[in-house]
C-alpha positions in Angstrom: 51.7 -20.7 -66.7 48.2 -21.9 -66.6 47.2 -25.1 -66.1 44.8 -25.5 -69.0 47.4 -24.4 -71.3 49.9 -27.1 -70.7 47.2 -29.9 -71.4 46.9 -31.6 -68.3 43.6 -31.1 -66.5 44.4 -33.3 -63.4 47.2 -31.2 -62.2 46.2 -29.3 -59.1 46.5 -25.2 -58.4 49.2 -24.2 -56.5 47.8 -21.6 -54.3 50.0 -19.1 -52.5 48.9 -19.0 -48.6 48.0 -15.6 -47.4 49.8 -13.8 -44.9 47.7 -13.4 -41.9 48.6 -10.3 -39.8 48.1 -11.7 -36.1 47.3 -8.6 -33.4 48.7 -9.8 -29.8 46.2 -8.8 -27.3 47.7 -6.8 -24.6 46.9 -8.2 -20.9 48.1 -5.9 -18.5 47.8 -7.5 -14.8 47.6 -5.5 -11.8 49.7 -6.5 -8.7 47.6 -6.8 -5.8 44.3 -7.3 -7.2 42.1 -4.6 -6.4 42.9 -0.9 -6.6 43.3 1.5 -3.5 40.1 3.2 -4.9 38.3 0.2 -5.1 39.2 -1.0 -1.5 38.3 2.3 -0.4 34.8 2.2 -1.7 34.1 -1.4 -0.8 35.3 -0.2 2.7 32.7 3.0 2.9 30.0 0.8 1.5 30.5 -1.7 4.4 30.7 1.1 6.6 27.4 2.3 5.3 25.7 -0.9 5.5 27.0 -1.6 9.3 25.5 1.8 10.6 22.2 1.2 8.8 21.7 -2.2 10.3 22.7 -0.9 13.9 20.1 2.1 13.3 17.5 -0.5 12.3 18.2 -2.9 15.2 18.2 0.0 17.6 14.8 1.3 16.4 13.5 -2.3 17.1 14.6 -2.6 20.2 13.5 0.8 21.3 10.1 -0.2 20.0 10.4 -3.4 22.2 11.1 -1.5 25.2 8.2 0.8 24.5 5.9 -2.5 24.1 6.9 -3.6 27.7 6.2 -0.2 29.1 2.7 -0.4 27.7 2.1 -3.9 29.1 3.4 -2.9 32.5 1.0 0.2 32.7 -1.8 -1.6 31.4 -1.4 -4.5 34.0 -0.7 -1.2 36.5 -4.3 0.5 35.5 -6.0 -2.9 35.9 -5.2 -3.4 39.3 -5.9 0.2 40.1 -9.1 -0.3 38.6 -9.5 -3.0 40.9 -8.5 -1.4 44.0 -11.1 1.3 43.4 -13.7 -1.1 43.0 -12.9 -2.4 46.1 -13.0 0.7 47.8 -16.0 2.0 46.3 -17.7 -1.4 47.9 -16.1 -0.4 51.2 -17.5 3.1 50.9 -21.1 1.8 50.1 -20.7 -0.6 53.7 -19.0 1.9 55.6 -21.8 4.7 54.3 -25.0 2.5 55.5 -27.3 4.9 57.5 -27.8 1.6 60.2 -24.2 1.7 60.7 -24.1 5.2 61.1 -26.7 5.4 63.7 -25.2 2.5 65.5 -22.0 4.2 65.7 -23.7 7.5 66.9 -25.8 5.9 69.7 -22.8 4.2 70.9 -21.0 7.9 71.2 -24.0 8.7 72.8 -26.0 11.1 70.6 -29.8 11.2 69.8 -31.9 11.6 66.9 -34.2 14.7 66.6 -36.1 14.8 63.7 -36.7 18.5 62.9 -32.9 18.7 62.5 -31.8 16.0 60.5 -31.6 17.1 56.8 -30.4 14.7 54.0 -29.0 16.0 50.9 -29.7 14.3 47.9 -29.3 15.4 44.3 -28.3 19.0 45.5 -31.5 19.6 47.7 -32.0 19.6 51.1 -35.2 17.3 52.6 -36.4 17.0 55.9 
């Protein structure tokens, strides 16, 4: 009967507990941790990273080698241009007319003004 029909309002109402349905979660644990497919994928990723990094390092080494060759070539060009300057100074010194006359006189050659021709600028003059 209902509590209010019995005449005692202080009586607790009895409640029936609800039945709960508990669903169990199924957890599967793989033995060994990582599957063979994942291991193979990780292996190929590592190989690709090593290959790319090796390629990049090889390119930097080649660039560094080229830079050293460029520096050596610049130094050689500087040496050759200094040698050219020295040789031009020597040519100017050895081609002075006074020096040529003194050597010619030592060899017994004489100067005839009519037969000497000086070439300057592609024209002959007496």
